[in-house]
C-alpha positions as CSV (number, residue, x, y, z in Angstrom):
1,M,-9.4,-0.9,-2.7
2,F,-11.1,-1.9,0.4
3,C,-10.7,1.2,2.6
4,L,-14.4,1.5,4.1
5,A,-13.9,5.1,5.6
6,A,-13.2,8.2,3.7
7,A,-11.4,9.7,6.6
8,S,-9.0,6.9,6.5
9,C,-8.4,6.4,2.8
10,G,-10.0,9.8,1.2
11,N,-12.3,7.8,-0.6
12,N,-16.0,7.4,-0.7
13,Q,-16.6,3.8,-2.6
14,S,-19.3,3.6,-5.1
15,D,-22.0,1.2,-3.8
16,S,-21.1,-1.3,-6.9
17,S,-17.6,-1.8,-5.2
18,I,-19.4,-3.0,-2.0
19,R,-21.4,-6.2,-1.2
20,S,-23.4,-5.9,2.3
21,V,-25.0,-8.8,3.9
22,R,-27.3,-8.8,7.0
23,A,-28.0,-11.6,9.6
24,D,-31.5,-10.5,9.5
25,G,-31.4,-11.2,5.9
26,G,-32.4,-6.9,5.4
27,G,-31.0,-5.2,2.5
28,A,-27.7,-3.5,2.3
29,A,-26.4,-1.7,5.4
30,T,-24.9,1.6,4.9
31,A,-22.2,1.7,7.7
32,A,-18.9,0.3,7.9
33,V,-18.7,-3.1,10.4
34,G,-17.9,-2.1,13.8
35,N,-18.2,1.7,13.5
36,G,-20.4,1.5,16.8
37,T,-23.8,2.9,15.5
38,A,-27.1,1.2,15.7
39,N,-27.0,-0.5,12.5
40,G,-26.3,-4.1,14.3
41,G,-22.6,-3.7,13.0
42,F,-19.4,-5.5,15.2
43,A,-18.9,-3.5,18.5
44,A,-15.5,-1.7,18.7
45,S,-12.8,-2.7,20.9
46,N,-13.7,-0.2,23.6
47,G,-16.7,-2.1,24.1
48,S,-19.4,-0.2,22.3
49,G,-21.7,-1.7,19.4
50,A,-24.9,-2.2,18.6
51,S,-27.7,-2.0,21.0
52,S,-31.0,-2.0,18.4
53,G,-29.7,-3.1,15.2
54,A,-31.5,-5.7,12.7
55,G,-28.3,-8.0,12.3
56,L,-24.9,-8.5,11.4
57,D,-23.7,-6.2,8.6
58,L,-20.6,-7.0,7.2
59,Q,-19.1,-5.2,4.2
60,V,-16.6,-7.4,1.8
61,P,-15.1,-6.1,-1.8
62,D,-16.2,-7.5,-4.9
63,S,-13.3,-6.6,-6.7
64,G,-10.3,-4.1,-7.1
65,P,-6.7,-3.6,-5.9
66,I,-5.9,-4.0,-2.4
67,A,-2.7,-2.6,-1.3
68,S,-0.3,-4.2,0.9
69,G,1.8,-4.0,3.7
70,N,1.2,-1.8,6.9
71,V,1.0,1.3,5.2
72,C,-1.1,3.2,2.4
73,G,0.1,1.8,-0.9
74,S,-0.4,3.6,-4.4
75,T,-3.9,2.4,-4.4
76,C,-5.2,5.1,-2.0
77,P,-6.2,7.9,-3.8
78,A,-3.8,11.4,-3.7
79,G,-4.5,12.9,-1.1
80,G,-6.0,10.4,1.2
81,T,-4.7,9.9,4.9
82,C,-3.9,6.8,6.3
83,S,-2.8,5.5,9.6
84,P,-1.6,2.2,11.7
85,E,-4.5,-0.5,12.1
86,V,-6.8,0.2,15.2
87,C,-9.6,-1.6,16.2
88,D,-12.5,0.4,15.0
89,G,-13.6,-1.5,12.1
90,V,-11.9,0.5,9.1
91,D,-8.7,-0.6,7.3
92,N,-6.7,2.1,8.6
93,N,-3.7,0.9,6.7
94,C,-5.5,0.1,3.2
95,D,-3.6,-3.6,3.5
96,G,-7.1,-4.8,2.5
97,Q,-8.2,-6.3,6.4
98,L,-10.1,-5.0,8.7
99,D,-8.7,-4.5,12.2
100,N,-5.6,-7.2,11.8
101,L,-4.0,-5.8,14.7
102,D,-1.8,-8.3,16.8
103,A,0.6,-6.4,19.1
104,N,2.4,-9.5,20.5
105,S,2.2,-11.5,17.6
106,D,0.4,-14.5,19.1
107,G,-2.3,-15.2,16.8
108,I,-5.0,-14.0,18.0
109,C,-6.1,-10.4,16.7
110,D,-6.5,-8.0,19.4
111,C,-9.8,-6.3,18.0
112,L,-11.7,-9.8,18.1
113,L,-15.2,-10.1,19.7
114,V,-15.6,-13.6,20.9
115,A,-18.6,-14.7,23.1
116,T,-19.1,-18.1,24.8
117,L,-22.5,-19.9,25.6
118,G,-23.4,-22.0,28.7
119,V,-21.0,-22.8,30.9
120,P,-17.7,-24.5,30.9
121,G,-16.8,-28.1,32.2
122,T,-14.9,-29.3,35.4
123,W,-12.9,-32.1,34.3
124,G,-9.0,-31.9,33.5
125,A,-8.3,-29.1,36.1
126,G,-10.7,-26.4,35.1
127,D,-11.1,-24.5,32.0
128,V,-8.3,-22.5,30.8
129,F,-10.0,-21.1,27.1
130,A,-11.3,-17.7,28.5
131,T,-8.3,-17.0,30.6
132,W,-5.9,-17.8,27.8
133,L,-7.7,-15.7,25.2
134,S,-8.5,-12.8,27.6
135,A,-4.6,-12.4,27.6
136,R,-4.5,-12.3,24.1
137,S,-7.3,-10.6,22.8
138,N,-8.0,-6.7,24.5
139,N,-11.8,-8.2,24.7
140,G,-11.5,-11.8,25.8
141,A,-14.3,-13.6,25.7
142,A,-17.9,-12.7,26.8
143,N,-19.9,-14.7,28.7
144,L,-23.2,-15.0,27.3
145,A,-24.1,-18.1,29.6
146,D,-28.1,-18.2,29.3
147,Q,-28.9,-15.3,27.5
148,V,-31.4,-15.3,24.7
149,L,-30.2,-15.1,21.6
150,T,-31.2,-12.3,19.7
151,P,-29.6,-10.9,16.2
152,Q,-29.1,-7.4,18.2
153,L,-26.8,-9.6,20.7
154,L,-25.3,-11.7,18.3
155,A,-24.2,-9.1,16.2
156,K,-21.8,-7.6,18.4
157,Y,-19.6,-10.8,18.4
158,Q,-17.6,-12.5,15.5
159,V,-17.0,-15.8,17.1
160,I,-19.5,-17.7,19.3
161,V,-18.2,-21.1,21.0
162,A,-20.9,-22.8,22.6
163,Q,-19.8,-25.1,25.9
164,D,-22.2,-27.1,27.7
165,V,-25.6,-25.7,27.2
166,H,-27.2,-28.3,28.4
167,M,-29.0,-26.4,31.5
168,N,-29.4,-23.5,29.4
169,H,-33.0,-22.9,28.3
170,V,-34.5,-24.8,25.1
171,Y,-33.6,-22.7,22.3
172,A,-36.7,-21.5,20.4
173,A,-37.2,-21.4,16.7
174,D,-36.5,-17.6,16.5
175,E,-32.8,-18.1,18.4
176,I,-32.0,-21.1,16.3
177,L,-32.9,-19.2,13.1
178,A,-31.0,-15.7,14.6
179,L,-28.0,-17.7,14.9
180,Q,-28.5,-19.2,11.7
181,N,-28.5,-16.1,9.8
182,W,-25.5,-14.8,12.5
183,V,-23.5,-16.9,10.3
184,K,-24.8,-16.8,7.4
185,A,-23.9,-12.7,7.7
186,G,-20.3,-13.6,8.7
187,G,-20.1,-15.2,12.0
188,G,-18.4,-18.0,13.4
189,F,-20.1,-20.7,15.2
190,M,-18.3,-23.8,17.2
191,T,-19.7,-26.1,19.4
192,L,-18.1,-28.6,22.1
193,I,-19.7,-31.5,23.3
194,G,-18.7,-34.6,25.8
195,Y,-19.7,-33.3,29.6
196,S,-21.8,-36.1,29.7
197,P,-24.9,-35.4,31.6
198,P,-28.0,-36.7,30.4
199,G,-29.8,-35.1,27.8
200,D,-26.2,-32.9,26.7
201,T,-26.4,-33.4,23.0
202,T,-29.7,-32.1,22.8
203,N,-29.8,-28.6,23.2
204,V,-26.7,-28.3,21.2
205,N,-28.1,-30.3,18.6
206,L,-31.1,-27.4,18.2
207,L,-28.4,-24.9,17.3
208,L,-26.3,-27.3,14.9
209,A,-29.6,-28.3,13.0
210,P,-30.0,-25.4,10.9
211,F,-26.8,-26.8,9.2
212,G,-27.4,-30.4,9.1
213,M,-24.8,-31.2,11.6
214,N,-25.5,-32.8,14.7
215,Y,-23.8,-34.9,17.9
216,G,-24.7,-38.7,17.9
217,N,-25.5,-40.9,21.2
218,K,-22.3,-43.0,20.7
219,Q,-19.3,-41.9,22.7
220,I,-15.8,-41.8,20.7
221,L,-13.8,-43.5,23.8
222,P,-14.3,-45.0,26.8
223,R,-12.8,-42.8,29.8
224,V,-9.1,-44.8,30.8
225,G,-8.3,-44.4,34.9
226,G,-11.6,-42.1,35.0
227,A,-9.6,-38.7,33.7
228,A,-7.1,-39.5,30.5
229,T,-7.3,-38.5,26.9
230,A,-6.2,-40.8,24.0
231,P,-4.3,-38.7,21.3
232,I,-6.0,-37.9,18.0
233,T,-3.7,-38.7,15.3
234,M,-5.8,-39.0,12.2
235,W,-6.2,-35.8,10.7
236,T,-7.8,-34.4,7.0
237,P,-5.4,-31.2,5.7
238,H,-7.4,-28.4,6.7
239,P,-6.8,-24.7,8.3
240,I,-8.0,-25.6,11.4
241,D,-5.5,-29.0,12.0
242,E,-2.4,-27.3,9.7
243,G,0.9,-28.2,11.9
244,V,-1.7,-30.1,14.7
245,T,-0.3,-33.5,14.8
246,A,-1.9,-35.1,17.8
247,V,-4.7,-33.4,20.4
248,G,-6.5,-35.5,23.3
249,V,-10.4,-36.7,23.3
250,N,-12.2,-38.7,25.4
251,S,-15.9,-39.0,25.8
252,G,-17.0,-37.3,23.3
253,Y,-19.2,-37.6,21.0
254,E,-19.7,-38.9,17.3
255,I,-20.4,-35.8,14.7
256,Q,-23.0,-36.6,11.7
257,G,-23.8,-34.5,8.5
258,T,-22.4,-32.2,6.6
259,G,-19.3,-30.8,6.3
260,T,-15.7,-31.7,6.1
261,V,-14.3,-33.9,8.3
262,I,-11.0,-33.0,9.5
263,A,-10.3,-35.1,12.4
264,E,-11.0,-39.2,13.3
265,A,-10.7,-41.6,16.6
266,G,-11.7,-44.9,17.5
267,G,-13.6,-44.8,13.9
268,F,-15.7,-41.9,14.5
269,N,-15.9,-38.2,13.2
270,V,-14.3,-35.8,16.1
271,G,-14.0,-32.8,14.2
272,L,-16.6,-31.4,11.6
273,A,-16.0,-28.4,9.5
274,Q,-18.5,-26.3,7.6
275,D,-18.2,-23.3,5.0
276,V,-21.5,-21.2,5.5
277,L,-19.9,-18.5,3.3
278,P,-19.0,-15.9,4.6
279,G,-19.7,-17.6,7.8
280,H,-18.2,-21.1,9.2
281,V,-19.4,-23.3,11.9
282,F,-17.0,-25.8,13.9
283,A,-18.1,-28.9,15.8
284,W,-16.0,-30.7,17.8
285,A,-16.4,-34.0,19.5
286,D,-15.5,-33.5,23.2
287,E,-14.4,-30.6,25.3
288,W,-11.0,-31.3,26.8
289,I,-9.5,-28.7,24.7
290,S,-10.6,-26.2,27.0
291,Y,-9.2,-27.9,30.3
292,N,-6.3,-26.8,31.8
293,S,-4.8,-30.9,31.8
294,E,-4.3,-31.0,28.1
295,W,-2.3,-27.8,27.8
296,T,0.1,-28.3,30.7
297,Q,0.6,-32.0,30.9
298,H,0.8,-33.0,27.5
299,P,3.8,-31.1,25.6
300,D,2.9,-33.8,22.6
301,Y,-0.4,-31.9,21.8
302,Q,-0.9,-28.9,19.6
303,V,-4.2,-27.2,21.5
304,Q,-2.8,-24.2,21.5
305,L,-2.4,-24.3,17.7
306,L,-5.5,-26.0,17.2
307,W,-7.6,-23.1,18.9
308,V,-5.4,-20.0,17.1
309,N,-6.3,-22.2,13.8
310,A,-10.0,-22.4,14.6
311,I,-10.6,-19.0,15.5
312,K,-8.9,-17.6,12.9
313,W,-10.8,-19.9,10.6
314,L,-14.4,-19.0,12.1
315,T,-13.7,-15.4,11.8
316,A,-14.5,-13.9,8.1
317,T,-12.6,-13.5,5.3
318,G,-11.1,-9.3,5.6
319,I,-12.1,-9.1,9.1
320,C,-9.4,-9.5,11.9
321,Q,-7.2,-12.0,10.1
322,V,-3.7,-11.8,11.5
323,P,-0.2,-14.3,11.1
324,I,-0.3,-17.5,12.9
325,P,3.1,-17.2,14.9
326,P,5.5,-20.1,14.7
327,V,5.8,-20.2,18.1
328,F,3.1,-19.5,21.4
329,P,4.2,-17.5,24.1
330,K,3.1,-19.6,26.9
């Protein structure tokens, strides 16, 4: 059974049924994910969360039966009480998932805690990602901009997307280690590139280095008419590109290193995904998927589906996993 709080399922599991990992490499945690305590766990949907913890605490089951459906099943102990799922870091309905709430069925977990680093680019009629996510997740996307990366800061989020970070401070070794440990503990880290100023790749490559990934110096495709994308049509089957047949790319940088190549364009790797279980890293060799033009001017592109797939894959197994709808609301 996967219910982590006695108040929800009337059961205190033995330590042997739960495996706990921490972003700082420390020992087992004692509190459930997202309980808002100072243990460094994910914050709850009301914005409260760890302020003095040592890192990200994730608790996942090693074994045992899991109830199915949206109500408590026979695996919940006699006398236990269960309720509809809410954003509290507890498996309220005993279906084996924490915080898997999606009231609008739009494919984005309402409880998801996402943050961005750096700033969005300015091409393609502006940034649409944060607005789109805010309309679907109760929490939207927190803008970390140029904040110093610490275990306490990172532990508040499940997914972090690095946008244009070339103007951010040069990330120090302890910041890079904090991000690495956060991913190893279950965080999902995604990077974009292609903003094209001098040194565009330098800072983001520091963050990718612990995972054996980097952006090269060769641009994928030259610009056509100054601001146009060419569709990517070479895809390797992967959860991130499931159902995706075309997405635009232009003037990004090749991705090199460890991982599964999920897309190619012009002979260069466009998407590189790596499992750092229970965490994930996804490097995308362009920035146009965050621009309004690719969403509104290309009905042949599946940009929204790519984002939904990526966010779900980046989120740790057992947390905030919701179905992807066959049709997306506008």
